[in-house]
C-alpha positions as a Markdown table, in Angstrom:
| # | Residue | x | y | z |
|---|---|---|---|---|
| 1 | Met | -32.3 | -8.8 | 21.1 |
| 2 | Ile | -30.8 | -5.4 | 21.6 |
| 3 | Arg | -27.4 | -7.0 | 22.3 |
| 4 | Ala | -27.6 | -8.9 | 18.8 |
| 5 | Thr | -28.6 | -5.8 | 17.1 |
| 6 | Leu | -25.6 | -3.9 | 18.7 |
| 7 | Ser | -23.3 | -6.7 | 17.8 |
| 8 | Arg | -24.5 | -6.5 | 14.0 |
| 9 | Trp | -24.1 | -2.7 | 14.1 |
| 10 | Ile | -20.7 | -3.0 | 15.5 |
| 11 | Arg | -19.7 | -5.5 | 13.0 |
| 12 | Ser | -20.9 | -3.2 | 10.3 |
| 13 | Val | -19.1 | -0.5 | 11.5 |
| 14 | Arg | -15.7 | -2.3 | 11.5 |
| 15 | Arg | -16.3 | -3.6 | 8.2 |
| 16 | Ala | -16.9 | 0.0 | 6.8 |
| 17 | Thr | -13.8 | 1.2 | 8.5 |
| 18 | Ala | -11.8 | -1.5 | 7.1 |
| 19 | Ala | -13.2 | -0.8 | 3.5 |
| 20 | Val | -12.3 | 2.9 | 4.0 |
| 21 | His | -8.9 | 2.0 | 5.2 |
| 22 | Arg | -8.3 | -0.3 | 2.2 |
| 23 | Ala | -9.5 | 2.6 | -0.1 |
| 24 | Ala | -7.1 | 5.1 | 1.4 |
| 25 | Arg | -4.2 | 2.7 | 0.8 |
| 26 | Trp | -5.2 | 2.0 | -2.7 |
| 27 | Leu | -5.3 | 5.9 | -3.4 |
| 28 | Ser | -2.1 | 6.5 | -1.5 |
| 29 | Glu | 1.5 | 5.9 | -2.4 |
| 30 | Asp | 1.5 | 3.2 | 0.4 |
| 31 | Arg | 0.0 | 0.6 | -2.2 |
| 32 | Ala | 2.9 | 1.0 | -4.5 |
| 33 | Tyr | 5.2 | -0.1 | -1.6 |
| 34 | Val | 3.1 | -3.0 | -1.2 |
| 35 | Val | 3.0 | -4.1 | -4.8 |
| 36 | Tyr | 6.8 | -3.7 | -4.8 |
| 37 | Val | 7.6 | -6.0 | -2.0 |
| 38 | Arg | 5.0 | -8.7 | -3.5 |
| 39 | His | 6.8 | -8.5 | -6.8 |
| 40 | Trp | 10.3 | -8.8 | -5.2 |
| 41 | Gln | 9.2 | -11.6 | -3.1 |
| 42 | Ala | 8.0 | -13.5 | -6.4 |
| 43 | His | 10.6 | -12.6 | -8.7 |
| 44 | His | 13.9 | -11.7 | -6.8 |
| 45 | Ala | 13.9 | -13.4 | -3.3 |
| 46 | Ala | 15.6 | -16.4 | -4.7 |
| 47 | Gln | 18.5 | -14.4 | -5.5 |
| 48 | Gly | 19.1 | -13.5 | -1.8 |
| 49 | Gly | 19.1 | -9.9 | -0.3 |
| 50 | Gln | 16.3 | -8.0 | 1.2 |
| 51 | Pro | 13.8 | -5.8 | -0.7 |
| 52 | Leu | 14.3 | -2.1 | -0.1 |
| 53 | Ser | 13.0 | -0.4 | 2.9 |
| 54 | Arg | 9.9 | 1.6 | 2.6 |
| 55 | Ser | 12.2 | 5.0 | 2.9 |
| 56 | Glu | 14.5 | 4.0 | 0.4 |
| 57 | Phe | 11.6 | 2.7 | -2.1 |
| 58 | Phe | 10.0 | 6.1 | -2.0 |
| 59 | Arg | 13.4 | 8.1 | -2.1 |
| 60 | Gln | 14.2 | 6.0 | -5.2 |
| 61 | Arg | 10.8 | 6.5 | -6.8 |
| 62 | Thr | 10.8 | 10.3 | -6.1 |
| 63 | Gln | 14.5 | 10.4 | -7.6 |
| 64 | Arg | 13.2 | 8.6 | -10.8 |
| 65 | Lys | 10.1 | 10.9 | -11.2 |
| 66 | Trp | 11.9 | 14.2 | -10.9 |
| 67 | Asp | 15.5 | 13.4 | -12.5 |
| 68 | Gly | 16.0 | 14.2 | -16.1 |
| 69 | Ile | 13.9 | 16.2 | -18.4 |
| 70 | Asn | 10.2 | 16.4 | -17.3 |
| 71 | Arg | 8.6 | 18.4 | -19.9 |
| 72 | Cys | 6.6 | 17.7 | -23.2 |
| 73 | Cys | 8.1 | 20.4 | -25.2 |
């Protein structure tokens, strides 16, 4: 009985940890790269080539964000 209770507790902790990890990825920039790769695979993979690397994706994203005029007035 103790073994079964411990096993259930361990599974619960693992599920909770996985949920926290998913939430952290959702809130972080990491999710943007995952969405980009899925989009690339669905719409551009047939044309050949490779998707951007993670570092190149974030470099281009940062460059787009900060290049040009970034003010309202």
